[in-house]
C-alpha positions in Angstrom: 88.4 -117.9 60.0 86.2 -115.4 58.1 86.2 -111.7 58.8 82.6 -110.6 59.1 83.0 -107.0 60.2 85.8 -104.5 60.4 84.9 -100.9 61.4 86.2 -97.7 62.8 84.5 -95.0 64.8 81.6 -93.2 63.1 82.5 -89.5 62.4 79.4 -88.3 64.4 81.0 -89.8 67.5 83.8 -87.2 67.4 81.1 -84.4 67.4 79.6 -86.0 70.5 83.0 -86.4 72.1 83.9 -82.8 71.5 80.5 -81.6 72.8 81.0 -83.7 75.9 84.5 -82.2 76.3 83.1 -78.7 75.9 80.4 -79.3 78.5 82.9 -80.7 81.0 85.4 -77.9 80.5 82.6 -75.3 80.6 81.6 -76.6 84.1 85.3 -76.5 85.1 85.6 -73.0 83.7 82.6 -71.9 85.8 84.4 -73.3 88.9 87.6 -71.3 87.9 85.6 -68.1 87.4 83.9 -68.7 90.8 87.2 -69.1 92.5 88.5 -66.0 90.7 85.5 -64.0 92.2 86.3 -65.3 95.7 90.0 -64.4 95.1 88.9 -60.8 94.5 86.2 -60.6 97.2 87.7 -62.7 100.0 91.4 -62.0 99.3 92.1 -65.7 98.7 95.4 -66.9 97.3 96.0 -66.5 93.5 98.3 -69.5 93.3 95.7 -72.2 92.8 94.2 -70.1 90.0 97.6 -69.6 88.4 98.1 -73.4 88.4 94.6 -74.5 87.4 93.9 -72.1 84.5 96.8 -73.3 82.3 96.0 -76.9 83.2 92.4 -76.2 82.2 93.4 -74.8 78.9 95.9 -77.6 78.1 93.2 -80.2 79.1 90.6 -78.5 76.9 92.9 -78.5 73.9 94.2 -82.0 74.4 90.8 -83.7 74.9 89.2 -81.5 72.3 91.7 -81.8 69.5 94.5 -84.3 70.1 92.5 -87.2 71.7 89.8 -87.4 68.9 92.6 -87.4 66.2 94.4 -90.3 68.0 91.2 -92.2 68.6 90.2 -91.9 64.9 93.5 -93.5 63.8 93.8 -96.2 66.5 90.3 -97.4 67.3 88.8 -100.2 65.3 87.2 -103.6 65.8 87.0 -106.7 63.7 84.5 -109.5 64.2 85.5 -113.0 63.2 83.5 -116.2 63.4 85.2 -117.3 66.6 86.6 -114.0 68.2 86.2 -110.3 68.4 89.3 -108.0 68.2 89.2 -104.5 69.6 92.0 -102.0 69.2 91.7 -98.9 71.3 93.6 -96.4 73.5 95.1 -92.9 73.3 98.3 -93.0 75.4 98.3 -96.7 76.2 97.3 -98.7 73.2 95.3 -101.9 73.8 94.6 -104.8 71.5 92.1 -107.3 72.9 90.9 -110.6 71.5 87.6 -111.8 73.0 86.8 -115.4 72.2 83.2 -116.0 71.3 83.1 -118.9 73.8 83.7 -116.4 76.6 80.9 -114.0 75.7 78.2 -114.1 78.4 75.9 -111.4 76.9 75.9 -108.2 74.8 74.4 -104.8 75.7 73.8 -101.6 73.9 74.0 -98.3 75.7 73.8 -94.6 74.7 73.5 -91.4 76.7 71.5 -88.3 75.7 74.1 -86.8 73.4 74.7 -90.1 71.7 71.0 -90.7 71.2 70.6 -87.2 69.7 73.2 -88.2 67.0 71.7 -91.7 66.6 74.8 -93.4 68.1 75.3 -96.2 70.6 78.0 -98.3 72.2 78.1 -102.1 72.3 79.3 -103.7 75.5 80.5 -107.3 75.2 80.4 -108.9 78.7 82.6 -111.8 79.7 83.2 -113.4 83.1 86.4 -111.3 83.5 85.4 -107.9 82.2 83.3 -105.8 79.8 84.7 -104.7 76.4 83.2 -101.6 74.9 82.9 -100.7 71.2 81.9 -97.0 71.1 80.7 -94.6 68.4 78.5 -96.8 66.3 75.3 -95.8 64.5 72.4 -97.3 66.4 71.4 -99.6 63.5 74.9 -100.8 63.2 75.2 -101.4 66.9 72.0 -103.4 66.8 73.3 -105.6 64.0 76.6 -106.1 65.7 74.9 -107.0 69.0 72.8 -109.6 67.1 75.8 -111.0 65.2 77.9 -111.4 68.3 75.0 -113.0 70.1 74.6 -115.5 67.2 78.3 -116.3 67.0 78.6 -116.7 70.8 75.7 -119.1 70.7 77.2 -121.1 67.9 80.5 -121.3 69.7 78.8 -122.6 72.9 76.9 -125.2 70.8 80.2 -126.4 69.3 81.8 -127.2 72.7 
C-alpha cells in the first residue's frame, strides 16, 4: 500500500476561518446591541443580555483562537492507493477510512471567502455519507479530486 498524499490544512484556511468567525460574531454583536437599545427604550429585562454577552465573548474567543489551533494540530488526510484516511475534529476527534471501492463521486466546493484566498474543499461522496477535506489550495484540491477519481475507478475495475 503506497502513500500518495499526506497533507494538513493550508495556513490561508485559518485566515478564512477567523474572518468567518468575525463576521458571524459581528452579526450576533449587532443583535446584542439592538437588544440593549430595546432594554433601554422599552424597559425590557436585562437578564438575557447579562447571560448572552459573556457567552458571545467566550464563543468569539473559543472559535477565533482555540478551535483553529486545535484544527491545525488534528486535521490531516492521507491518500493511499486503496483508501483515504481523514483525521478531524475539535472536541470529538474522528478518524475515518474511506475505501476507494465505496467512492461514488468527488466534488470541489468553495464559498466567496475561500475563493478570495484561492481555497477549496474536496467532498468525497459514498453511498453512506459525504467526507469533507477542507482548506486546500484550489490547484491542490483539483489534483486530489482527479487522483481520488482515478483510484476509485481503478478499484472498481479490479472487482
